[in-house]
C-alpha positions as CSV (number, residue, x, y, z in Angstrom):
1,I,218.3,96.1,111.5
2,F,216.4,92.9,112.0
3,N,213.6,90.9,110.3
4,I,211.0,88.5,111.4
5,N,209.9,85.3,109.8
6,V,206.7,83.3,110.8
7,Y,206.3,80.0,109.4
8,P,203.9,78.3,108.5
9,N,201.5,81.1,108.3
10,P,198.6,80.3,108.6
11,F,199.4,77.5,111.1
12,N,197.2,75.0,112.8
13,Q,199.4,73.6,115.6
14,E,202.2,75.9,116.3
15,A,204.3,78.5,114.3
16,T,208.0,79.1,114.3
17,L,209.3,82.5,114.8
18,F,212.8,83.4,113.4
19,I,214.2,86.8,114.2
20,Q,217.0,87.5,112.0
21,S,219.6,90.1,113.0
22,S,223.1,91.2,112.1
23,N,224.1,90.8,115.7
24,N,223.2,88.4,118.2
25,N,221.2,90.2,120.9
26,K,218.0,89.8,122.8
27,T,214.7,91.2,121.5
28,Q,211.2,91.5,123.3
29,V,208.5,89.6,121.5
30,Q,205.0,90.3,122.3
31,I,202.0,88.4,120.5
32,I,198.7,90.3,120.8
33,D,195.2,88.9,119.7
34,M,192.7,91.0,117.9
35,M,190.9,92.0,121.2
36,G,194.2,93.6,122.3
37,N,195.1,91.0,124.9
38,L,198.8,90.1,125.4
39,V,198.9,86.4,125.0
40,W,202.7,85.8,124.9
41,N,205.5,88.1,126.1
42,E,209.1,86.7,126.1
43,Q,212.6,88.0,125.7
44,V,214.4,85.9,123.0
45,N,217.7,85.7,121.3
46,T,218.0,86.8,117.7
47,N,219.0,84.2,115.0
48,T,217.3,81.5,116.9
49,T,214.0,79.8,116.3
50,V,211.0,79.8,118.9
51,A,207.9,77.8,118.7
52,V,204.7,79.5,119.6
53,G,200.9,79.2,119.3
54,N,200.3,75.6,120.5
55,D,198.0,77.0,123.1
56,F,196.5,79.8,121.1
57,A,192.8,80.0,120.1
58,N,192.0,80.3,116.4
59,G,192.3,83.7,115.1
60,T,194.6,86.5,114.0
61,Y,197.6,87.7,116.0
62,I,200.0,90.6,115.8
63,V,203.7,89.8,116.5
64,K,205.6,92.9,117.8
65,V,209.3,92.6,118.1
66,L,211.3,95.4,119.8
67,N,215.1,95.3,119.9
68,E,217.5,96.8,122.4
69,T,217.8,100.1,120.4
70,G,214.1,100.7,120.3
71,E,213.5,99.6,116.7
72,Q,210.3,97.6,116.3
73,T,208.7,95.5,113.6
74,I,205.3,94.1,113.4
75,H,204.1,90.9,111.6
76,R,200.7,89.3,111.4
77,M,200.1,85.5,111.9
78,I,197.0,83.4,111.7
79,K,195.9,80.2,113.6
80,S,193.2,78.1,111.8
81,N,192.2,74.6,111.8
């Protein structure tokens, strides 16, 4: 089981993603804009922080996290000025 935290949210420069998990493994993180475009797609380790969004346009994004066993969680984040 894992959990995703995005802070600050909304953000104006960059946001920090923290994917909390009971074991340290890799997850696939995809960030999708409201038009359905994949704007960020990386494999990251759980229980570490990742900075994202510095080059994103203002708007709402969906953060989708998929772990190695196929479980997924979805979170919304907003970039604004």
